[in-house]
C-alpha positions in Angstrom: 74.4 -56.0 -11.2 74.0 -56.7 -7.5 71.6 -54.4 -5.7 73.1 -53.1 -2.6 71.1 -51.6 0.3 71.1 -47.8 0.7 73.1 -46.7 3.7 71.1 -45.8 6.8 72.3 -42.2 6.8 71.2 -41.6 3.2 67.8 -43.3 4.0 67.2 -41.0 7.0 68.1 -37.9 4.9 65.6 -38.9 2.2 62.9 -39.5 4.8 63.5 -36.1 6.4 63.5 -34.4 3.0 60.2 -36.0 2.2 58.7 -34.8 5.5 59.9 -31.3 4.9 58.2 -31.2 1.5 55.0 -32.5 3.1 55.2 -29.8 5.7 55.7 -27.2 3.0 52.7 -28.5 1.1 50.7 -28.4 4.4 51.7 -24.7 5.0 50.8 -23.9 1.4 47.4 -25.6 1.8 46.7 -23.8 5.1 47.7 -20.4 3.6 45.3 -21.0 0.7 42.5 -21.9 3.1 43.2 -18.7 5.1 43.0 -16.6 2.0 39.8 -18.3 0.9 38.3 -17.8 4.4 39.3 -14.1 4.4 37.7 -13.7 0.9 34.5 -15.4 2.1 34.4 -13.2 5.2 34.9 -10.1 3.1 32.2 -11.1 0.7 29.8 -11.8 3.7 30.6 -8.3 5.1 29.7 -6.8 1.8 26.4 -8.8 1.8 25.6 -7.4 5.3 26.4 -3.9 4.2 24.0 -4.2 1.2 21.1 -5.9 3.1 19.9 -4.5 6.4 18.8 -7.1 9.0 16.6 -6.5 11.9 14.7 -8.6 14.4 11.0 -8.4 14.9 9.4 -9.7 18.1 6.3 -11.6 17.5 4.0 -11.1 20.5 1.7 -13.9 19.6 4.3 -16.7 19.1 6.9 -15.2 21.5 9.5 -16.0 18.8 12.0 -13.9 17.0 11.9 -13.8 13.2 14.4 -12.3 10.8 13.4 -10.1 8.0 15.4 -7.8 5.7 15.0 -5.0 3.2 17.2 -3.8 0.4 16.4 -0.2 1.0 14.4 0.5 4.1 14.1 -0.8 7.7 10.6 -0.7 9.2 11.0 -0.6 12.9 7.4 -1.7 13.4 7.6 -4.6 10.9 4.2 -3.9 9.4 3.2 -0.7 7.7 5.8 -0.5 4.9 7.0 -2.7 2.1 10.2 -3.6 3.9 9.1 -7.1 4.8 10.3 -9.9 2.5 7.8 -10.8 -0.1 7.9 -12.1 -3.6 7.1 -9.8 -6.5 3.4 -10.3 -7.4 1.9 -10.1 -10.8 -1.7 -8.7 -10.8 -4.4 -11.2 -11.8 -5.7 -8.7 -14.4 -3.5 -6.8 -16.9 -5.3 -3.5 -16.3 -4.6 -3.5 -12.5 -1.6 -1.6 -11.2 1.0 -3.3 -9.1 0.6 -0.9 -6.2 -2.0 1.6 -5.0 -1.4 4.2 -2.3 -5.0 5.0 -1.1 -5.1 8.1 1.0 -8.3 8.2 3.1 -9.7 9.9 6.2 -12.8 11.7 7.4 -13.9 14.5 5.2 -11.8 17.7 5.6 -8.9 15.9 7.3 -6.2 16.9 4.9 -6.5 13.9 2.7 -6.1 15.8 -0.6 -3.0 17.5 0.7 -1.4 14.2 1.7 -2.4 12.8 -1.7 -0.6 15.7 -3.4 2.5 15.0 -1.3 2.6 11.4 -2.4 1.8 12.3 -6.0 4.8 14.6 -6.1 7.1 12.1 -4.3 6.3 9.3 -6.7 6.2 11.4 -9.8 3.7 9.1 -11.5 1.3 11.9 -12.6 -1.9 13.2 -10.9 -3.7 11.1 -8.3 -7.0 9.4 -9.0 -10.0 11.0 -7.3 -12.1 8.3 -5.7 -14.1 6.2 -8.1 -13.8 8.6 -11.0 -12.2 7.5 -14.2 -9.0 9.1 -15.4 -9.4 11.8 -18.0 -8.3 10.1 -21.2 -9.5 12.4 -24.0 -8.4 16.0 -24.6 -6.8 16.4 -21.2 -3.6 18.4 -21.3 -3.9 20.4 -18.1 -2.9 18.4 -15.0 -5.4 20.3 -12.9 -8.3 20.0 -15.4 -10.0 17.4 -13.3 -10.2 19.6 -10.2 -12.8 21.8 -11.9 -15.6 19.3 -11.6 -16.2 15.8 -10.3 -17.8 14.9 -13.6 -14.6 15.1 -15.6 -12.3 13.2 -13.2 -8.6 13.8 -12.7 -6.0 13.5 -15.4 -4.5 10.5 -13.7 -2.7 7.9 -15.8 -4.8 4.8 -15.7 -2.0 2.5 -17.1 0.6 3.3 -14.4 2.0 0.4 -12.4 1.9 2.6 -9.3 -1.2 4.9 -8.6 -2.1 7.3 -5.9 -5.8 7.5 -5.1 -7.7 9.9 -2.9 -10.8 9.1 -0.8 -12.6 10.7 2.0 -15.2 9.3 4.4 -17.7 9.8 3.0 -16.6 10.6 -0.6 -18.4 12.6 -3.2 -21.2 15.2 -3.4 -22.8 16.6 -0.2 -24.7 14.9 2.6 -28.3 13.7 2.2 -31.0 12.8 4.7 -30.4 9.1 4.2 -27.4 7.1 5.3 -24.5 6.8 2.9 -24.0 3.3 1.5 -20.7 1.5 2.2 -18.9 0.4 -0.9 -16.6 -2.6 -0.6 -14.4 -2.2 -3.7 -13.7 0.5 -6.2 -12.7 -1.0 -9.6 -9.7 0.4 -11.6 -10.4 3.6 -13.6 -10.7 1.8 -16.9 -13.8 0.1 -15.6 -15.5 3.3 -14.4 -15.6 4.8 -17.9 -17.3 3.4 -21.1 -15.0 0.9 -22.8 -17.1 -0.7 -25.6 -14.3 -0.7 -28.1 -11.7 -2.5 -26.1 -12.1 -6.3 -25.9 -9.5 -6.6 -23.1 -11.2 -4.0 -20.9 -14.6 -5.6 -21.6 -13.4 -9.0 -20.6 -11.4 -8.0 -17.5 -14.0 -5.5 -16.2 -16.7 -8.1 -16.7 -14.6 -10.7 -14.8 -13.9 -8.4 -11.8 -17.5 -7.2 -11.6 -18.8 -10.8 -11.8 -16.3 -11.9 -9.2 -17.4 -9.2 -6.8 -21.1 -8.7 -7.4 -22.2 -11.2 -10.1 -22.9 -8.5 -12.6 -21.7 -7.9 -16.2 -20.7 -4.4 -17.3 -20.4 -5.3 -21.1 -18.5 -2.2 -21.9 -20.5 0.2 -19.7 -19.0 2.2 -16.9 -19.3 0.8 -13.4 -21.6 3.1 -11.5 -21.1 4.1 -7.8 -23.3 6.1 -5.4 -22.8 9.8 -5.6 -21.8 9.8 -2.0 -20.5 6.7 -0.1 -18.2 5.4 2.5 -15.4 3.0 1.4 -14.8 -0.1 3.5 -11.0 -0.1 4.0 -10.7 -3.7 5.1 -12.8 -5.2 2.3 -11.1 -3.1 -0.4 -7.6 -4.1 0.8 -8.6 -7.8 1.1 -9.9 -7.9 -2.5 -6.9 -6.0 -4.1 -4.4 -8.0 -2.2 -6.1 -11.2 -3.4 -5.7 -9.9 -7.0 -1.9 -9.5 -6.5 -2.1 -5.7 -6.0 -0.5 -4.2 -3.0 -3.0 -1.6 -1.7 -1.4 0.6 0.9 -3.8 2.8 2.9 -2.6 6.1 4.3 -5.2 7.1 6.9 -5.1 10.8 7.8 -6.4 11.9 11.2 -7.2 15.5 12.2 -8.4 17.2 15.4 -12.0 16.0 16.0 -13.5 19.5 16.6 -11.7 21.2 13.8 -12.4 18.4 11.4 -16.1 18.5 12.3 -16.2 22.3 11.8 -14.4 22.1 8.5 -17.0 19.6 7.1 -19.7 22.3 7.4 -19.1 23.1 3.7 -19.9 19.4 2.8 -22.7 18.9 5.2 -24.7 21.8 6.8 -26.7 19.5 9.0 -25.0 18.9 12.4 -27.0 15.7 12.9 -26.1 14.2 9.5 -22.5 15.2 9.9 -22.4 13.3 13.2 -23.9 10.3 11.6 -21.4 10.3 8.7 -18.5 10.8 11.2 -19.7 7.9 13.3 -19.7 5.5 10.3 -16.4 6.8 8.9 -14.7 6.5 12.3 -15.9 2.9 12.7 -14.4 2.0 9.3 -11.1 3.6 10.3 -11.1 1.8 13.7 -11.8 -1.5 11.9 -8.8 -1.0 9.7 -6.5 -0.1 12.6 -7.7 -3.0 14.6 -7.2 -5.4 11.8 -3.9 -4.2 10.3 -2.1 -2.0 12.8 -3.1 -3.8 16.1 -3.4 -7.1 14.3 -6.5 -8.2 16.2 -8.8 -10.7 14.6 -12.3 -9.7 13.6 -13.8 -6.2 13.1 -15.3 -4.6 16.1 -17.8 -2.4 14.2 -18.7 -4.9 11.4 -22.2 -5.7 12.6 -23.1 -2.0 12.9 -21.9 -1.1 9.4 -22.8 -4.3 7.6 -26.4 -3.1 7.2 -25.2 -0.1 5.2 -23.3 -2.2 2.6 -24.3 -0.9 -0.8 -26.8 -2.6 -3.1 -24.7 -2.8 -6.3 -27.7 -3.5 -8.6 -29.4 -0.3 -7.6 -26.7 1.8 -9.3 -26.2 -0.1 -12.5 -28.2 -0.2 -15.8 -30.8 -2.8 -16.6 -30.2 -6.6 -17.1 -26.8 -6.7 -15.6 -27.5 -8.8 -12.6 -27.1 -12.5 -12.7 -28.0 -13.3 -9.1 -28.0 -11.6 -5.8 -24.7 -11.7 -3.9 -25.1 -13.3 -0.6 -23.0 -12.5 2.4 -19.6 -10.9 2.5 -16.7 -12.0 0.4 -13.6 -13.6 2.0 -10.4 -12.0 0.9 -6.6 -12.6 1.3 -4.5 -10.0 3.0 -0.9 -10.2 1.9 0.6 -7.5 4.2 -0.3 -4.9 6.7 0.1 -1.9 4.5 -1.7 0.7 6.7 0.0 4.0 7.9 -1.6 6.5 10.2 -0.8 10.2 9.5 -1.5 13.0 11.9 -2.5 16.3 10.2 -1.4 18.3 13.3 2.0 16.6 13.4 2.4 17.3 9.7 1.8 21.0 10.4 4.2 21.0 13.4 7.1 19.1 11.9 6.7 20.0 8.3 9.5 18.4 6.1 10.7 16.2 8.9 7.3 14.6 9.1 7.1 14.2 5.4 10.4 12.3 5.4 9.0 10.1 8.2 6.0 9.4 6.0 8.3 8.5 3.0 10.3 6.2 5.3 7.2 4.4 6.6 6.0 3.8 3.0 9.4 2.8 1.7 9.5 5.7 -0.7 12.8 7.3 -1.8 12.2 10.7 -3.3 14.0 13.9 -4.0 10.8 15.9 -4.4 10.6 19.3 -2.8 8.3 19.4 0.2 5.4 21.6 -0.6 4.6 24.7 1.5 2.7 23.5 4.6 0.2 26.0 6.0 -1.7 25.6 9.2 -5.3 24.9 8.0 -6.5 24.8 11.7 -5.8 28.4 12.5 -9.1 29.8 11.1 -11.1 27.4 13.2 -9.3 28.4 16.5 -10.7 31.1 18.6 -8.3 33.9 19.5 -8.5 36.6 22.1 
């Protein structure tokens, strides 16, 4: 057979048909890309709806940094758990993952605020200072309030714990300065624990790390009245993988001073205790809230740092601890609460506190009474 060339007209039609098919394929491809782009945009919109973004201005570096939170936005960028951070595992198994430590000068409303957080978190009663949790024959949640010797019925194995302190904490004032305690160990270590190998090992390790002593199953002993160093405590717990959040309660100076009369009848001793406690609070605010390096009152309070060996049994000391211990602060975690604002705003202020701490709770706001009224003179 002889191959004959295709007529020009037929060749042109074939070419045009091929181009039309290519154009159709192109349109199909572009349509697919548009649908994929729309799907990606929709997915990103959902992502933005789930995660809240906000900008924080860093005054030191003069740069903007982006941070996000799944639940809460912290407009200050410091006092809550809304900044991005990895989930930490505590170094020791008996340590909680998070501690809300409520603290303030004595008679500043710290117990009331502790009760508010206790109810909001629904994790059982709060721990009272350095007391152990009541672990035997404790069925009444208020049993621990009867006497400091029994402790509260807190749950020592909770991952989240509320703890109450005052400055100073414990007993009544005495004619000598209150020692300053750097760290209060978990409640398991402040009770006898001879029959639990894990407690013996971990309490020994913590006590040795801090003060070069061995507890060997005995309860860690603290002064009957002391001031807690907020900065040192937070540094140590943060270094152990525990997020310690301090809620500092402030109250009117004159009313707070008058209310402390039941704890300390001596005006002179009350003033001395208030001066030390105030310096501790100022140091914490300067370090974590204002983010200023160093501690303004450190030299003045350093001489009052407690002598650990004085309060323990015999033969526990391995060597004298020299100097202060450097720690690692993982986040700011300090919130200032005004007792007067709490009275004035009531439930609204409690919600503000929850928001600052990143707490979501449906707990009923307790009745808020004005504890200042009895100290105010009326005509």
